[in-house]
Structures are given as structure tokens and as C-alpha cells.
C-alpha positions as MATLAB code, in Angstrom:
seq = 'XXXXXXXXXXXXXXXXXXXXXXXXXXXXXXXXXXXXXXXXXXXXXXXXXXXXXXXXXXXXXXXXXXXXXXXXXXXXXXXXXXXXXXXXXXXXXXXXXXXXXXXXXXXXXXXXXXXXXXXXXXXXXXXXXXXXXXXXXXXXXXXXXXXXXXXXXXXXXXXXXXXXXXXXXXXXXXXXXXXXXXXXXXXXXXXXXXXXXXXXXXXXXXXXXXXXXXXXXXXXXXXXXXXXXXXXXXXXXXXXXXXXXXXXXXXXXXXXXXXXXXXXXXXXXXXXXXXXXXX';
ca = [
     -21.515   65.568  -63.918;
     -22.851   62.132  -64.579;
     -22.360   59.339  -62.078;
     -20.052   56.599  -63.262;
     -21.917   53.402  -64.010;
     -21.736   50.714  -61.194;
     -19.249   47.985  -61.974;
     -19.651   44.744  -59.946;
     -16.483   43.552  -58.115;
     -14.884   40.588  -59.756;
     -14.387   37.692  -57.238;
     -10.870   36.481  -56.675;
      -9.861   33.269  -58.360;
     -10.004   30.170  -56.092;
      -6.241   29.716  -56.056;
      -5.760   33.298  -54.814;
      -8.265   32.731  -51.996;
      -6.468   29.537  -50.983;
      -3.122   31.321  -50.957;
      -4.518   34.127  -48.800;
      -5.999   31.607  -46.370;
      -2.717   29.686  -46.118;
      -0.822   32.927  -45.552;
      -3.188   33.899  -42.733;
      -2.796   30.491  -41.061;
       0.991   30.672  -41.360;
       1.019   34.161  -39.904;
      -1.131   33.043  -36.994;
       1.182   30.086  -36.416;
       4.232   32.337  -36.370;
       2.555   34.675  -33.878;
       1.562   31.804  -31.585;
       5.009   30.244  -31.773;
       6.551   33.597  -30.945;
       4.259   33.968  -27.942;
       5.105   30.465  -26.750;
       8.855   31.104  -27.040;
       8.441   34.363  -25.198;
       6.539   32.683  -22.377;
       9.161   29.931  -22.147;
      11.897   32.539  -21.975;
      10.055   34.419  -19.262;
       9.417   31.229  -17.293;
      13.136   30.505  -17.171;
      14.073   33.891  -15.785;
      15.453   34.004  -12.215;
      12.604   36.249  -11.131;
      10.245   33.232  -11.383;
      12.515   30.772   -9.545;
      10.902   28.862   -6.651;
      11.643   30.807   -3.493;
      10.253   28.411   -0.866;
       8.409   25.115   -0.397;
       5.791   24.902    2.349;
       5.234   21.338    3.575;
       2.050   20.583    5.526;
       0.257   17.462    6.773;
       1.873   14.266    8.038;
       5.592   14.768    8.567;
       6.216   12.600   11.634;
       8.297   10.067    9.670;
      10.226   12.584    7.554;
      12.360   15.523    8.567;
      13.062   18.583    6.460;
      16.500   17.107    5.700;
      15.070   13.820    4.395;
      12.516   15.628    2.202;
      15.246   17.887    0.851;
      17.519   14.954    0.089;
      14.865   12.740   -1.544;
      12.502   15.157   -3.322;
      14.429   18.282   -4.313;
      16.841   16.530   -6.736;
      13.776   15.355   -8.698;
      12.277   18.846   -9.069;
      13.001   20.967  -12.133;
      11.676   24.166  -13.640;
      10.548   27.506  -12.257;
       7.318   28.632  -10.637;
       5.668   28.896  -14.068;
       7.277   25.981  -15.875;
       7.337   23.290  -13.193;
       5.202   20.247  -13.988;
       3.028   19.709  -10.895;
       2.418   16.051  -11.756;
       6.176   15.435  -11.830;
       6.563   17.366   -8.579;
       3.853   15.246   -6.933;
       5.611   12.055   -8.013;
       8.887   13.403   -6.612;
       7.383   13.822   -3.142;
       5.529   10.492   -3.308;
       8.896    8.799   -3.988;
      10.054    9.869   -0.516;
      10.002    6.978    2.004;
       6.832    6.828    4.137;
       4.911    9.263    1.883;
       1.662    7.700    0.667;
       0.154   10.663   -1.161;
       1.216   14.238   -1.996;
      -0.670   17.250   -3.320;
       1.374   20.092   -4.862;
       0.020   23.586   -5.562;
       1.518   26.866   -6.779;
       1.193   29.837   -4.412;
       1.853   33.221   -5.988;
       4.399   34.627   -6.400;
       7.140   31.978   -5.971;
       6.097   29.293   -3.503;
       5.057   25.651   -3.670;
       2.610   24.256   -1.102;
       2.921   20.492   -0.538;
       0.331   18.530    1.442;
       1.648   15.134    2.561;
      -0.140   12.014    3.782;
       2.153    9.418    5.309;
       1.714    5.662    5.530;
       0.418    4.438    8.878;
       1.954    0.995    9.419;
      -0.532   -1.708   10.428;
       1.491   -4.901    9.894;
       4.676   -6.410    8.551;
       4.287   -8.107    5.185;
       6.225  -11.136    3.966;
       6.350  -11.984    0.276;
       7.161  -15.487   -0.879;
      10.492  -16.218   -2.559;
      10.292  -16.367   -6.347;
       9.826  -19.915   -7.582;
       8.889  -21.203   -4.132;
       5.757  -23.264   -3.571;
       2.724  -21.228   -2.588;
       2.634  -22.979    0.811;
       6.366  -22.665    1.390;
       7.758  -20.608    4.271;
      10.594  -19.245    2.113;
      10.522  -15.445    2.303;
      11.880  -13.183   -0.417;
      11.440   -9.777    1.207;
       9.877   -8.146    4.236;
       7.734   -5.072    3.584;
       5.018   -3.169    5.430;
       1.232   -2.918    5.166;
      -0.484    0.400    5.883;
      -3.895    0.965    7.446;
      -5.527    0.771    3.988;
      -4.080   -2.693    3.308;
      -1.526   -1.307    0.831;
       1.944   -2.847    0.743;
       4.818   -0.362    0.809;
       8.571   -0.343    1.342;
      10.340    1.518    4.116;
      13.139    1.068    6.604;
      11.976   -1.679    8.983;
      14.221   -0.213   11.652;
      11.737    2.661   11.900;
       9.076    0.290   13.295;
      11.215   -2.057   15.371;
       9.747   -0.621   18.584;
       6.161   -1.010   17.353;
       4.269   -4.205   18.103;
       3.138   -5.023   14.571;
       1.667   -8.387   13.530;
       3.105  -10.318   10.606;
       0.971  -11.066    7.547;
       2.192  -13.559    4.962;
       0.214  -14.504    1.875;
      -0.009  -14.499   -1.900;
       0.635  -11.322   -3.832;
      -2.352   -8.983   -3.800;
      -3.963  -10.511   -0.701;
      -2.788   -7.889    1.818;
      -6.098   -5.926    2.044;
      -8.079   -9.123    2.620;
      -5.567  -10.408    5.164;
      -5.511   -7.167    7.129;
      -9.306   -7.213    7.344;
      -9.247  -10.840    8.528;
      -6.503  -10.154   11.077;
      -8.480   -7.287   12.610;
     -11.506   -9.524   13.145;
      -9.490  -12.473   14.457;
      -7.580  -10.121   16.755;
     -10.834   -8.840   18.261;
     -12.069  -12.397   18.902;
      -8.745  -13.528   20.367;
      -8.553  -10.599   22.770;
     -12.163  -10.960   23.819;
     -12.237  -14.717   24.365;
      -8.597  -15.722   24.907;
      -7.086  -12.589   26.389;
      -4.191  -12.547   23.943;
      -3.391  -11.115   20.533;
      -2.749  -12.621   17.109;
       0.943  -12.153   16.351;
       0.965  -13.705   12.900;
      -1.507  -14.654   10.166;
      -0.659  -16.840    7.169;
      -2.690  -17.510    4.039;
      -1.478  -20.297    1.762;
      -1.752  -20.308   -1.992;
      -4.527  -22.892   -1.628;
      -6.587  -20.570    0.578;
      -5.894  -22.126    3.991;
      -5.575  -19.822    7.019;
      -3.241  -20.255   10.000;
      -2.668  -17.920   12.930;
      -0.059  -17.732   15.673;
      -1.067  -16.405   19.078;
       0.865  -14.129   21.387;
       1.761  -16.933   23.821;
       2.996  -19.280   21.113;
      -0.072  -21.312   20.198;
      -0.597  -22.094   16.499;
      -4.116  -22.589   15.136;
      -4.875  -24.130   11.738;
      -8.091  -22.430   10.656;
      -8.530  -24.188    7.317;
     -10.258  -22.921    4.191;
     -13.556  -21.184    3.601;
     -14.971  -17.722    3.212;
     -14.386  -15.065    5.820;
     -17.589  -15.753    7.771;
     -16.925  -19.515    7.954;
     -13.353  -19.096    9.201;
     -14.362  -16.518   11.807;
     -17.212  -18.703   13.074;
     -14.850  -21.671   13.314;
     -12.328  -19.689   15.339;
     -15.059  -18.199   17.521;
     -16.284  -21.669   18.559;
     -12.713  -22.752   19.295;
     -11.896  -19.633   21.314;
     -15.095  -20.015   23.323;
     -14.326  -23.579   24.501;
     -10.543  -24.065   24.526;
     -10.081  -22.351   27.896;
     -12.294  -24.964   29.578;
     -10.344  -27.832   28.030;
      -6.992  -26.308   28.993;
      -8.175  -25.714   32.572;
      -9.289  -29.320   32.876;
      -5.786  -30.554   32.083;
      -4.098  -27.558   33.749;
      -2.010  -26.937   30.656;
      -1.736  -24.386   27.893;
      -2.593  -25.042   24.220;
       0.376  -25.562   21.911;
      -1.493  -26.097   18.653;
      -4.996  -26.684   17.374;
      -6.424  -27.940   14.108;
      -9.900  -26.669   13.290;
     -10.153  -28.463    9.948;
     -12.494  -31.115   11.363;
     -16.240  -31.059   10.747;
     -17.294  -32.175   14.229;
     -14.760  -30.275   16.326;
     -11.060  -29.606   16.557;
      -7.866  -31.422   17.462;
      -5.914  -29.870   20.325;
      -2.382  -30.430   21.587;
      -1.598  -29.274   25.121;
       1.827  -28.728   26.620;
       2.951  -31.820   28.551;
      -0.216  -33.787   27.728;
      -0.045  -36.884   25.545;
      -2.923  -38.888   24.132;
      -0.798  -41.986   23.591;
      -1.298  -44.900   25.945;
       1.778  -45.609   28.081;
       3.884  -48.533   26.915;
       3.891  -51.556   29.248;
       7.101  -53.391   29.866;
       7.116  -56.966   28.659;
       8.352  -59.516   31.189;
      11.230  -61.702   30.081;
      10.002  -64.917   28.555;
       6.444  -63.731   28.077;
       4.735  -63.389   24.719;
];
């Protein structure tokens, strides 16, 4: 029997190849969509519902009841479908929470690591439309140990001896750093603390001491202002002892020294009574 002669295979027309390719892509798309729908259906099943939430880290300012009331209403989805970014934002919206980390723990648990704000000072913002140097206050907030401004119930810190910082928006980190250095100088050289620190819109510093004295520090960079206050704090005790009085206010915005006002001490010359008939 003779072998049949070899006949080369005729290639498919281009349009047929295109149609086959499109059909394959469509089939793959249908399969993937079916898998996605199946996974979504499985994720919504009660067997994958969150069974428990483990909270670790800083929880001194928040109880389980406050976390449940503030965070849980913002959570949605099951163990598989929950968006961890959304869950993190839900816990960070809880008062006093600075940062949250949320992780899935198999089979049906969430682990939440919390970092709370540590209050370092009270923060006063200026009233809208008020002059930068005005004392008008719009709202009282808090500053944490990182110099970040946050909002919380001020009643929670009413028993804590926090200083007051008041300055332009965005200046809280700089002001907290300055307060810490001024506080160290005041305690070392004056034996009292800095209760309040103000920074005007024009860059002028003013502090209020624990015993009521107010010191105008003036403008300048951080090193200049600290040096100015250091010279004042190192000499004012001698001046006050000489007059046996306490400082009420001081103005350090003088090149050659500072102006000082002491309680009960006047620099005005006493007025002399004019005799009748004299000129």
C-alpha cells in the first residue's frame, strides 16, 4: 500500500485567528468573574464573621465600652472582606487614639495595636478673623508629646498640670520644643515653672511664670531667645532681693539689658506739694 502524499496544513485566515483569540479572552474573563463572585459569596458567609477583637497597647484613656461605642459602628465586612485601612481609620477616630495597627488573625479574629496621645500642653487657637497678636481664642485643644495638636475632652486632663501654648496655626511643634527649653532654664535658675507660652503672628515670644510674672522675650531665632532669657534668669533674683520684692513683669526687648517691674516698687519720683502762693 502506498503512503498518501504529505499535504501541508493550510493556516487559518486572520479573521478566524482573531475570533479564536477574542473567544479565549472572553472565556477567561467569565471564569475570573465567576471566581470573584464565588469568593465574595464565601466572604459574606456567617462562618467568616469576625468572632473577636483583641486590643493591645495603650488603653489607659479608653475603656472597652468607649472603643465599642466609637469604633465598632464604623466596621463592616467579614474576616475576609473587611478593609483593614478602613478598620484602622475607625480606631484612629476614637478619642485619644493617635495611631492604630489592625491585623487579621486566623480564623476569625482582629488584632488591634493602639498608641494613645500623651498630652504635653493645652493649645489655644486664635479666633477666625482676629489679629495675629489678639488674645481672642476660638477653641482650646491639646498638644501631644510629638507636638501634634489633637482634640479630646479637656475634662480628662483637668487634674494634670499642663502648660498653655498659644500661637499661629502649625507652630505647635516649635512652641513645645521652646517651652521645654525655657522650662528647664526657669526651674534651674528661678525655681519655678513656665505656665504659659505665647507666640504672636509677628514672631514675638512671651511667657508667664508659675508665680504670676510675665516676661516679654521678643523676637529672634531659638538660640537668641533662650540666651536672652538665660541672662535675665541669672540676674533677676539679685535685683529682686535688693528691693525685697518679687518681679511682676519684665521686658527683654532691649539691646543693653531689660526693663523690670517689681511689686510695690515705683521708679517715678514722688510728687512734692506746692505751697499756696508759690510758683
